C-alpha positions, 0 to 999 in steps of 0.5 A: 501499500502507498496512498496517501489522500491529498486534498490539495487546495489549488489556486482557485480564482479567476486568475489561477488554477495549478499544482507545482512543485519545488523539484520539478517546477523550480527550475523554470520559475526560478529568480521570481517572486514565490509565495509559501502559505502555511496553516497551523497543521504545518507550523512545526515543520514549515521552517525549513521548507521556506528556507529550503526555497531559496535555493531557487529564488531570493523572492520569497513571502511567507503566508500565515493567513492570520490562522496562528501566531508565528513563534518569534524564532522562527520569525526571526529566523526567516527575516535574517534571511531574507524571508517577509512575512505576512501575517494577515488573511488573504482576501484573493489571487489575483492574475492574468488568465489562469496565472498568479501575479499578486496576493491580495491581503485583507488589510488592502496591500498585494503582494507580487507573488507568481508561484504560492506552495501550500502544504494541504491536510492529508488522510489516510485512505479508508483501507488503512482504518478498516485495516486497523493498521497503528499510525505514528504521531503525524497520522502516517502508517508505522512500518518498520524501517527494514521489513515495511511490515506494518503493526498487523504481521502480514501486511505491508506499508510503503510510500506516501502514508508512511511518511512525509518525505512523498514522491514518485521515485520514492514510493517507488524504491520503498515499494520495491523494498516491501516486495524484495522483503515479501519474496524473501519470506519462507515458502511456508509465509507466502500463503499466509501472505498471500491470504492476507493480501487478499483479504485487505483487498477483499475490504475494497468491494462489498462482496468476499469472492472465494480465494482460488488460483487459476489453474495453468494449461500447457500451449501449443509449444508445450509452455505453461499458460493461464486459461481464458477462464476457470478456476480452482481452489488452492491445493488442486493439482493441475 
């Protein structure tokens, strides 16, 4: 399992609509006016992301939207690196066509901003809740760092639902890690893993079909192949 549901709030106004990730889009947008909208959910780890953005531009504004009081030490750290901080609520996002150009604040001030980053809230897919997997303090599924096995033996997790370090390549590597460990399980354990994996998948449907293997049949050149239809019970001779 790798999915983590992210209801991404794109810039929705008459002006813009888009999704940006600094490592994917930062280079084509470098040296422009960037903004970072932070919320109470990220107040414990926003500082590192804001400072990282300086690798692409020195024109950065951090917006709190008036949702929480930024700690003085964080405010001072941003200021000393040249990052502007705006605490007023955001009234609207404006710009030509679908492009962002200005963030208008509730106090009437207009802040130049061509790219606005945000970390939207995330929640686990319903399957994780229904399985009853243990979560950490940040809501991510707990998985052993060496085996990727979760709090339920035989169920493995990898990718976005286990970490804040999210990305397609990272998730693929983590998934490969989990698959390798599963493949190295003793043959006597594989049947148990397969059963549990099927049970997890069955939670996604209303009716649970019987667990079956499809038999193999030799084709014209003697190689064995799966039939177009039909099935057999586990353990039945081919």
